[in-house]
VOSE-560924 format. One record per residue: x, y, z of N, C-alpha, C in turn. Coordinates in pm, whole numbers, plus 50000, padded with zeros to 5 digits. Atoms other than C-alpha are relative to their C-alpha. Layout:
BEGIN
+-------+-------+-------+-------+-------+-------+-------+-------+-------+
!   npx !   npy !   npz !  capx !  capy !  capz !   cpx !   cpy !   cpz !
+-------+-------+-------+-------+-------+-------+-------+-------+-------+
!     X !     Y !     Z !     X !     Y !     Z !     X !     Y !     Z !
...
+-------+-------+-------+-------+-------+-------+-------+-------+-------+
This chain:
BEGIN
+-------+-------+-------+-------+-------+-------+-------+-------+-------+
!   npx !   npy !   npz !  capx !  capy !  capz !   cpx !   cpy !   cpz !
+-------+-------+-------+-------+-------+-------+-------+-------+-------+
! 50095 ! 50053 ! 50096 ! 89059 ! 71796 ! 70909 ! 50066 ! 49883 ! 49924 !
! 49948 ! 50118 ! 50067 ! 89109 ! 71450 ! 70763 ! 49957 ! 50002 ! 49854 !
! 50029 ! 50005 ! 50143 ! 89133 ! 71424 ! 70385 ! 49924 ! 49873 ! 49968 !
! 50074 ! 50121 ! 50038 ! 88892 ! 71182 ! 70217 ! 50095 ! 49893 ! 49946 !
! 49923 ! 50115 ! 50047 ! 89038 ! 70838 ! 70154 ! 49905 ! 49901 ! 49936 !
! 50080 ! 50101 ! 50068 ! 88906 ! 70584 ! 69911 ! 50091 ! 49892 ! 49945 !
! 49924 ! 50111 ! 50057 ! 89015 ! 70250 ! 69775 ! 49990 ! 50006 ! 49848 !
! 49991 ! 50009 ! 50145 ! 89126 ! 70226 ! 69415 ! 50081 ! 49876 ! 49965 !
! 49918 ! 50111 ! 50047 ! 89290 ! 69956 ! 69207 ! 50132 ! 50053 ! 49947 !
! 49869 ! 49968 ! 50054 ! 89660 ! 69971 ! 69129 ! 50039 ! 49888 ! 49904 !
! 49952 ! 50095 ! 50100 ! 89752 ! 69797 ! 68804 ! 50150 ! 50023 ! 49985 !
! 49856 ! 49995 ! 50021 ! 90123 ! 69719 ! 68783 ! 50034 ! 49906 ! 49886 !
! 49958 ! 50079 ! 50115 ! 90274 ! 69597 ! 68457 ! 50152 ! 50011 ! 49989 !
! 49856 ! 50002 ! 50024 ! 90637 ! 69494 ! 68418 ! 50020 ! 49926 ! 49870 !
! 49992 ! 50058 ! 50134 ! 90724 ! 69431 ! 68057 ! 50117 ! 50059 ! 49922 !
! 49895 ! 49955 ! 50091 ! 90959 ! 69490 ! 67767 ! 49984 ! 50149 ! 49970 !
! 50003 ! 49856 ! 50025 ! 91051 ! 69856 ! 67718 ! 49946 ! 50033 ! 49860 !
! 50048 ! 49978 ! 50136 ! 90966 ! 69822 ! 67348 ! 49848 ! 50019 ! 49995 !
! 50146 ! 49989 ! 49998 ! 90596 ! 69803 ! 67445 ! 49949 ! 50129 ! 50066 !
! 50044 ! 49886 ! 49921 ! 90589 ! 70125 ! 67649 ! 49902 ! 50091 ! 49925 !
! 50087 ! 49907 ! 50072 ! 90442 ! 70362 ! 67387 ! 49868 ! 49936 ! 49961 !
! 50123 ! 50070 ! 50040 ! 90191 ! 70104 ! 67264 ! 49906 ! 49983 ! 50118 !
! 50084 ! 50019 ! 49882 ! 90067 ! 70026 ! 67615 ! 49944 ! 50131 ! 50051 !
! 50050 ! 49870 ! 49954 ! 90039 ! 70393 ! 67709 ! 49885 ! 50048 ! 49912 !
! 50111 ! 49966 ! 50090 ! 89824 ! 70453 ! 67400 ! 49877 ! 49914 ! 50030 !
! 50111 ! 50091 ! 49966 ! 89611 ! 70146 ! 67482 ! 49932 ! 50046 ! 50128 !
! 50057 ! 49962 ! 49871 ! 89563 ! 70256 ! 67842 ! 49921 ! 50129 ! 49990 !
! 50072 ! 49873 ! 50018 ! 89465 ! 70610 ! 67743 ! 49868 ! 49976 ! 49926 !
! 50121 ! 50030 ! 50078 ! 89217 ! 70476 ! 67486 ! 49896 ! 49925 ! 50083 !
! 50089 ! 50079 ! 49917 ! 89071 ! 70240 ! 67747 ! 49959 ! 50071 ! 50130 !
! 50051 ! 49920 ! 49890 ! 89013 ! 70520 ! 67999 ! 50086 ! 50011 ! 50124 !
! 49912 ! 49983 ! 49884 ! 89314 ! 70511 ! 68232 ! 50021 ! 50150 ! 50023 !
! 49988 ! 49857 ! 49974 ! 89336 ! 70851 ! 68406 ! 50143 ! 50052 ! 49990 !
! 49859 ! 49962 ! 50007 ! 89717 ! 70855 ! 68389 ! 50084 ! 49882 ! 50044 !
! 49914 ! 50110 ! 49959 ! 90018 ! 70641 ! 68471 ! 50137 ! 50051 ! 50038 !
! 49861 ! 49974 ! 49967 ! 90370 ! 70631 ! 68604 ! 50083 ! 49891 ! 49936 !
! 49912 ! 50096 ! 50066 ! 90651 ! 70466 ! 68411 ! 50140 ! 50015 ! 50059 !
! 49863 ! 49999 ! 49951 ! 90991 ! 70369 ! 68550 ! 50076 ! 49883 ! 49940 !
! 49917 ! 50110 ! 50047 ! 91282 ! 70154 ! 68439 ! 49995 ! 49888 ! 50104 !
! 50006 ! 50115 ! 49910 ! 91284 ! 69805 ! 68586 ! 50111 ! 49902 ! 49965 !
! 49898 ! 50103 ! 50017 ! 91553 ! 69544 ! 68636 ! 49959 ! 49879 ! 50082 !
! 50032 ! 50118 ! 49920 ! 91529 ! 69188 ! 68759 ! 50041 ! 49872 ! 49931 !
! 49969 ! 50132 ! 50053 ! 91559 ! 68820 ! 68699 ! 49876 ! 49914 ! 50016 !
! 50118 ! 50086 ! 49994 ! 91290 ! 68568 ! 68621 ! 50012 ! 49885 ! 49903 !
! 50006 ! 50117 ! 50087 ! 91183 ! 68286 ! 68397 ! 50074 ! 50020 ! 49869 !
! 49934 ! 49971 ! 50128 ! 91326 ! 68457 ! 68090 ! 50142 ! 50052 ! 50018 !
! 49862 ! 49961 ! 49976 ! 91664 ! 68531 ! 68250 ! 50011 ! 50136 ! 50066 !
! 49972 ! 49871 ! 49938 ! 91824 ! 68853 ! 68373 ! 49963 ! 50112 ! 49903 !
! 50036 ! 49880 ! 50077 ! 91680 ! 69183 ! 68251 ! 50063 ! 50116 ! 50074 !
! 49926 ! 49900 ! 49924 ! 91930 ! 69450 ! 68349 ! 49988 ! 50142 ! 49947 !
! 50024 ! 49868 ! 50059 ! 91826 ! 69747 ! 68128 ! 50126 ! 50063 ! 49943 !
! 49877 ! 49945 ! 50054 ! 92188 ! 69796 ! 68020 ! 49998 ! 50001 ! 49846 !
! 50011 ! 50011 ! 50145 ! 92100 ! 69698 ! 67665 ! 49854 ! 50026 ! 49964 !
! 50135 ! 49958 ! 50032 ! 91794 ! 69861 ! 67509 ! 49903 ! 49887 ! 49969 !
! 50087 ! 50111 ! 50037 ! 91657 ! 69536 ! 67371 ! 49964 ! 49912 ! 50119 !
! 50026 ! 50082 ! 49881 ! 91673 ! 69376 ! 67716 ! 49937 ! 50081 ! 50112 !
! 50053 ! 49911 ! 49896 ! 91528 ! 69672 ! 67905 ! 49854 ! 49967 ! 50032 !
! 50138 ! 50014 ! 49954 ! 91208 ! 69647 ! 68107 ! 49951 ! 50133 ! 50054 !
! 50063 ! 49886 ! 49935 ! 90966 ! 69912 ! 68224 ! 49895 ! 49949 ! 50097 !
! 50108 ! 50025 ! 49905 ! 90724 ! 69919 ! 68514 ! 49899 ! 50113 ! 49979 !
! 50107 ! 49902 ! 50023 ! 90395 ! 70092 ! 68437 ! 49897 ! 49979 ! 50110 !
! 50098 ! 50007 ! 49892 ! 90158 ! 70173 ! 68722 ! 49884 ! 50094 ! 49969 !
! 50122 ! 49924 ! 50024 ! 89801 ! 70292 ! 68684 ! 49911 ! 49985 ! 50123 !
! 50097 ! 50002 ! 49890 ! 89576 ! 70388 ! 68976 ! 49867 ! 50048 ! 49943 !
! 50132 ! 49968 ! 50053 ! 89209 ! 70390 ! 68886 ! 49895 ! 49919 ! 50076 !
! 50105 ! 50082 ! 49939 ! 88875 ! 70242 ! 68986 ! 50030 ! 49852 ! 49973 !
! 49966 ! 50143 ! 50009 ! 88908 ! 69869 ! 69047 ! 49947 ! 49936 ! 49871 !
! 50060 ! 50058 ! 50121 ! 88674 ! 69782 ! 68758 ! 50083 ! 50034 ! 49877 !
! 49917 ! 49958 ! 50114 ! 88889 ! 69982 ! 68513 ! 50133 ! 49923 ! 50002 !
! 49873 ! 50074 ! 49988 ! 89209 ! 69816 ! 68645 ! 49982 ! 49856 ! 49953 !
! 50028 ! 50138 ! 50044 ! 89052 ! 69473 ! 68592 ! 49982 ! 49994 ! 49848 !
! 50019 ! 49997 ! 50145 ! 88950 ! 69570 ! 68236 ! 50134 ! 50017 ! 49928 !
! 49867 ! 49984 ! 50058 ! 89305 ! 69687 ! 68160 ! 50079 ! 49871 ! 50008 !
! 49933 ! 50128 ! 49983 ! 89442 ! 69362 ! 68298 ! 49950 ! 49897 ! 49899 !
! 50060 ! 50092 ! 50098 ! 89203 ! 69163 ! 68079 ! 50052 ! 50032 ! 49859 !
! 49948 ! 49958 ! 50131 ! 89316 ! 69365 ! 67774 ! 50144 ! 49950 ! 49982 !
! 49863 ! 50049 ! 50008 ! 89679 ! 69281 ! 67851 ! 50004 ! 49849 ! 49976 !
! 50001 ! 50146 ! 50014 ! 89599 ! 68912 ! 67886 ! 49959 ! 49961 ! 49858 !
! 50050 ! 50036 ! 50132 ! 89408 ! 68902 ! 67558 ! 50097 ! 50037 ! 49887 !
! 49922 ! 49948 ! 50112 ! 89656 ! 69103 ! 67348 ! 50151 ! 49986 ! 50012 !
! 49854 ! 49995 ! 49985 ! 90006 ! 69068 ! 67494 ! 50064 ! 49880 ! 50069 !
! 49937 ! 50104 ! 49919 ! 90063 ! 68780 ! 67735 ! 50064 ! 49889 ! 49917 !
! 49950 ! 50114 ! 50080 ! 90114 ! 68515 ! 67464 ! 50131 ! 50031 ! 49930 !
! 49886 ! 49967 ! 50086 ! 90385 ! 68706 ! 67277 ! 50110 ! 50083 ! 50065 !
! 49903 ! 49910 ! 49939 ! 90571 ! 68927 ! 67524 ! 50032 ! 49959 ! 50144 !
! 49964 ! 50018 ! 49860 ! 90760 ! 68901 ! 67851 ! 49923 ! 50105 ! 50079 !
! 50088 ! 49907 ! 49930 ! 90505 ! 69054 ! 68087 ! 49949 ! 49937 ! 50128 !
! 50063 ! 50035 ! 49874 ! 90394 ! 69035 ! 68447 ! 49904 ! 50114 ! 50031 !
! 50097 ! 49896 ! 49968 ! 90080 ! 69221 ! 68549 ! 49913 ! 49953 ! 50116 !
! 50085 ! 50032 ! 49887 ! 89875 ! 69236 ! 68865 ! 49926 ! 50123 ! 50048 !
! 50083 ! 49893 ! 49944 ! 89607 ! 69442 ! 69038 ! 49994 ! 49979 ! 50150 !
! 50017 ! 50005 ! 49855 ! 89595 ! 69524 ! 69407 ! 49925 ! 50124 ! 50044 !
! 50072 ! 49885 ! 49946 ! 89385 ! 69755 ! 69620 ! 50096 ! 50092 ! 50073 !
! 49923 ! 49898 ! 49929 ! 89539 ! 70079 ! 69744 ! 49904 ! 50105 ! 50054 !
! 50078 ! 49891 ! 49943 ! 89401 ! 70356 ! 69964 ! 50065 ! 50130 ! 49957 !
! 49946 ! 49875 ! 50053 ! 89441 ! 70700 ! 69810 ! 49936 ! 50120 ! 50067 !
! 50052 ! 49868 ! 49966 ! 89402 ! 71058 ! 69918 ! 49966 ! 50068 ! 49869 !
! 50040 ! 49930 ! 50123 ! 89242 ! 71296 ! 69667 ! 49946 ! 49903 ! 49895 !
! 50050 ! 50105 ! 50091 ! 89039 ! 71014 ! 69507 ! 49946 ! 50055 ! 49868 !
! 50052 ! 49944 ! 50125 ! 88899 ! 71252 ! 69244 ! 50106 ! 49998 ! 49890 !
! 49893 ! 50008 ! 50101 ! 89239 ! 71228 ! 69068 ! 50002 ! 49866 ! 49930 !
! 49992 ! 50136 ! 50051 ! 89184 ! 70858 ! 69006 ! 49866 ! 49946 ! 49960 !
+-------+-------+-------+-------+-------+-------+-------+-------+-------+
C-alpha cells in the first residue's frame, strides 16, 4: 500500500540566532504547524558566521506547510526583518508523506 503524498511548501530561514525565539513566536501566531531549528554556519555578504561566538551565531529554521502559508510567512519576514537583520529566506516545493501533519 502506497502512502499518500502531497506537495507542501518548505520555508527555510537562515538568520541571526538572536531572532530565534521571536521568529518562532511569530510563526506560531501566523499559523505555522511546527518547525525545525538547527545551528548554521557559513560565509556570505556579511562575512563568516561560524557560531563559535553567540553574537555571531546563525540558526536555520525550516517550516513545512501549505504553500500559501509559506508564502505568507515569507512576506512577513520581508516586511518586518529583512531591512534590519542578516537573513536569507526562501520557499520551495517538497513532496511529503503524512500530509495531514503539515
